[in-house]
N, C-alpha and C positions, 0 to 999 in steps of 0.2 A: 908835680908828684902826689899819689891819691892818699887820702887820709881816710881814717877808719874803714881802709880796707880789710883789718883783723876781724871786724863785724859783720854779719851776717844782714842781708836786706829784706825789708819788710815791704810790703806793697800799701800803701795809702790810697783810700777809697772814698768818694761820696755818696750817702743815699740821702734822697730826698722825701721826706713826706708832705705831699701836695694837698691840701686841705681845699675842697669848694663847697659851696652851698647849693643843692638842687634839689627842686620838689620838697623843699622844706626838709631837707634831711642834711647830715654834713657828711663828706663824702673825702676820698683821699684816690689820688690816680696811682692804678696799679698795671703792671703789665705781665705777660707771661713770659719768662724765661726764655730765650732762644739758645741757649749753650748751658753747657756743662760747668760746673757742678748744678745739679737743681732744675734743669731743663724742662721746660712743662710747666714747672710752677709758677702761683703767682708770687709777685716780686714788688717790691719797692722800684722806684728810677733811681739809677744811680751808674757810678762809673769810677774809673780811677783818674787820680790826681796827675795831670802832664807835669812834666821835668820844669819849665818854667811857669807854672802856676801857683797861686796862691791859693789856701780852701777857699775862700770866698769867688774866686775869680772860676775857678772849678765849680762851684756850685751854683753858680749864676751860668756859668756855660751849659752845666746840664738842666737846669730848670727852661734856659732860651732853647735848647733843642728839641726840648719834647713838647713844650706850649707855644713856641713862639713870642713870649711876653718878656720883657724886659721891666726892670723899676716895680716889681712887688716885693710885698714886705717877704722877707728874708733872713731866718735868724738861726744861729749855730746852736744846735740841740747839745747833742753828749758825743764821746768818743767812744766807741764800742772795739774792745779790744783783746776779748778771752783769746785765747792761743788756739782754739780749735774751732773756731766761731764761723769759718769759712772752710770746707774741706778741699778746697783747689790749692790753697796755698796758706801763708802768714798773712792774714790782711787787718789791718786796722780800718776801720771805718768811721770816717768824722760825719754823724747825721746833721742836716740841718731840716727846718718844715717851714713851708710858704703856704701865703696864705692870697687866694687869686680870686678875680671874678670870673666863675665857669665860663659864662658867656664871650667874654673877651679869648678864649683861647683860639689859635690858631689851629682848624680842624686838619690840615693837613698834616701839620707837625706830629698833630695827635694819631693820626693813621698812618704815619710811617712807622710809627713806633707799636701800633696794634695796643695803646694804651685805652684804659676803659676805667668809670668811675665806680667805686664800692662803697659802699654805705659804711663807714666805722663801723656799728654793731656789728655786720655781717663779715668782714674780710680779718679772719682771726687763723689762717691756714695760710700764713705768708712762708718764706724762704727763711732759712737761718735764726737768726736774732730779730729780724723784721717786725713780728708781731711786738716785740720789747719794743723797738722804735717808735712804734706806732703808738703804743700806750704812755710813752714818755711824751711824747708830742702834745698828744690829748691833753696830757696833767699839764703842760708847760701851757697850751692855750688855754684852758680853763683859769690858770694864775693868771696870765697878762690879761685877758678879758675883766677881771676884777680890779686891775691900775690902769689900764689903759684900753684907749678907745677902740682895739686892734680888728674887732669883730665887723666894723665897716669896710673893712678891707674883703669881705666876702661876698657883699651886697652889690648890686647894680648901682651907677650914681643915683637914680630916684628910687624911691623906695617907701612903703608905708610902716607905720607903726607895729600893726600886726605882724607885718613880716621880719621887722626886727627882732620883735619878741620870739619869733618861731625861730629864728635863727641862735639866738641866747640860750633857748631851750633845748637846741641842739648840741649844742657846745658842753653845757651842762648835764646833759642828757635828762633833766629832770623839769617838771610843769612850773611855772612862776604865773605868780597872781598878777592878773592883766594890771588891776588899780596901781598896784607897789611899783608895777616895772614902768609905767606910762608915769607915774608922780616924779620916780627916780631920774628917767631918762630926761624928761623936759627939764626938770630942775638942774642938768648940765647945762641947759643954753647952747648948746653946741649943732642945733639941728637949725635949718630953714624950711618952714612952710611954705609950701608951693599952692598955685591958686588950680590947681589941677587933681582929680580924683582917679584911682585907679577902681574901676569897674567889675574887673574880671571875675569876682567871688559874690558880689551882691550888687542889688541896683542902686541901693544908697551910696555905697561904694566907700573908700576910705582915702584922705587927702594924703598925697606923696610928700613926701620930705627930701632933703638931700644936706648931707652935713655942711657945716663951717669947715673950709680946711684951713683957716689961719688959727681957730680954734682947736679943731682937731689937734693940728700940729703941736699946740701948746699943751695939751691935755696927755698927746705924746710923749713929750720931753719931760712935764712934771709928774705926770701921773694924778690919777685920784682913786676915789674909792666905790665902786661900783658893785657892792655885796649883794646878789639876789638871793 
């Protein structure tokens, strides 16, 4: 027996706002849509939820298909369900945002889709309501960065404090006082200082750090206040 047959069917889609940090800029992965409606226009990465999938499973599948990565930071953002948001059909899209280390992406996966990185400040001409998705994801990231150390998800395993500050400036889209940032960061006691320097930007160089995973996970669970 079929239930709910008197109701019209609605498609459920997933759209992923995938953040990466490259050349001191916060970026998202985009592709040129290769089918109608909106063919040829810039789009977030997405797809439809399959019959036997949960929303989270669908988001993880879409993310893996594009990047070749698993076990990255992925969080549900918001459901977009305006009646005419997609001119093709009645589609409700559940948006997720992901944070990943750009250098870890499987380039073969990316090339297969023709995806490209675009600076958050520059990608403002996306299809449908994807601009709103991007804006909501950035606002969520800014809020999360104040209470959880998720910024580390965007950096390579070893990094300098100036690199970390550049990341947070890119997230908040504003300059941050150097001394205040270093003071608050070191007070968290979440970093391990290495006996190696990065000399790519100066002869003196800057010491490399990595985060303490145990303390990181504790902060991720309990939260803290990192208001810059």
